[in-house]
Every structure is written in structure tokens, then in C-alpha cells.
C-alpha positions in Angstrom: 37.3 39.2 0.8 35.2 35.9 1.3 31.8 35.1 2.1 30.6 32.7 4.5 28.0 30.2 3.6 25.2 29.2 5.7 23.7 25.4 5.2 19.9 25.5 4.6 20.1 23.4 8.2 21.8 26.4 9.8 19.4 28.6 8.6 16.2 26.5 9.3 17.7 26.2 13.0 17.8 30.2 13.4 14.6 30.1 12.0 12.6 27.6 14.3 14.4 29.3 17.2 13.1 32.7 16.2 9.3 30.8 15.5 9.5 29.8 19.7 9.7 33.1 20.9 13.5 34.3 20.6 14.1 37.4 19.6 16.0 38.6 15.9 18.9 40.2 18.3 19.2 37.4 20.9 19.5 34.6 18.1 21.8 36.9 16.4 24.8 36.9 18.9 24.3 33.5 20.2 25.0 32.7 16.9 27.3 35.7 15.5 25.2 36.5 12.7 23.8 39.8 11.6 20.7 40.7 11.9 20.2 42.0 8.7 20.7 38.5 7.4 18.1 37.2 9.7 15.5 39.0 8.6 16.5 38.5 4.7 15.6 34.4 5.6 12.6 35.0 7.0 11.6 36.9 3.9 12.8 34.2 1.7 11.1 31.8 4.0 7.6 33.2 3.7 8.4 33.4 -0.1 9.5 29.7 0.5 13.0 29.6 -1.3 15.0 29.9 1.5 18.1 28.5 -0.3 20.2 30.5 -2.7 19.5 27.5 -5.3 19.1 27.7 -9.3 15.8 26.4 -9.4 14.4 29.3 -7.2 16.4 31.7 -9.9 14.4 29.6 -13.0 10.8 29.6 -10.8 11.2 33.4 -10.6 11.9 33.5 -14.6 9.2 31.7 -15.7 7.1 34.0 -13.0 8.8 37.0 -14.8 8.0 35.7 -18.0 4.6 35.3 -17.1 4.4 38.5 -16.3 5.3 40.1 -19.2 3.4 38.1 -21.6 0.4 38.6 -20.0 1.2 42.2 -20.2 2.1 42.1 -24.1 -1.3 40.3 -24.5 -3.0 43.3 -22.6 -1.2 46.4 -24.4 -2.4 44.1 -28.1 -5.7 44.3 -26.9 -5.7 47.8 -26.3 -3.6 48.6 -29.5 -6.5 46.7 -31.3 -9.3 48.9 -29.2 -7.5 51.9 -30.2 -7.3 50.8 -33.6 -10.9 49.8 -34.5 -12.1 53.2 -32.6 -10.2 55.0 -34.7 -11.8 53.3 -37.6 -14.9 54.1 -36.1 -14.0 58.3 -35.7 -12.8 58.3 -39.5 -15.7 56.5 -40.9 -18.0 59.2 -38.8 -16.0 62.2 -39.9 -14.5 61.7 -42.7 -11.4 64.3 -43.4 -12.1 68.1 -45.1 -11.0 67.5 -48.5 -11.6 68.6 -52.1 -12.0 66.5 -55.0 -8.3 66.3 -55.4 -7.8 65.3 -52.6 -6.0 68.4 -50.9 -7.6 69.7 -47.0 -10.0 72.6 -47.9 -9.6 75.3 -45.2 -11.4 78.6 -44.7 -9.3 80.6 -47.1 -8.2 83.1 -44.9 -4.6 81.7 -43.9 -2.2 84.1 -45.0 0.8 81.0 -44.9 1.9 81.0 -48.8 
């Protein structure tokens, strides 16, 4: 099964008619195109990417890489903050150990 490809000019023509007040249903019937496809084209037009070209894919990848880099930076900052807070906590409340480096207990434990 092959898919029909529409040119950018055809898509723009349909969308211009919608801009003039035509309904999606009327335009879809006139040009024998599904309403869902026209809605999809409208969404792509709003995003500034009406044609399915490779540069759009590259723009999406660049945008996604930027988002991921920001997320990595944010997580790195959070990690550094938590490390500093752990160091402060260890300095203010050192672990309870005896001279041999073993934890001191209350002596009430019955576990061998």
C-alpha cells in the first residue's frame, strides 16, 4: 500500500481556505482529504513546520539536545548541593564510634 504525498503548496492552499472561514469538513470533502490530516497540517503550521523535511527533524533534535543538556546541568547542581549538605551534616554530627572505629551501641542488643 502506498501513501499519497501532498505538496507544500497544496497544504498551504487548503489551510488558506480554512483561514477564509471555510470549515474543515467542507475543505476535506472538496479535496478528498481526511479531516484528521488537515488538523495535523494545521498543528504543523502552528509549529512552523508544514513540510515534512529533514531540516525540521534536525531542528527538533537540536531542541531536544538543548533540553537534555539543561536537565543534566540541573541534576549536576542538585547532586553537588546534596553532597555539600551531606558533608555539613557529617561535620556537625559525627558518627558515634569508639577508639577502634567500631560503632558503639547501647549494649542491649541480643544479636551475636
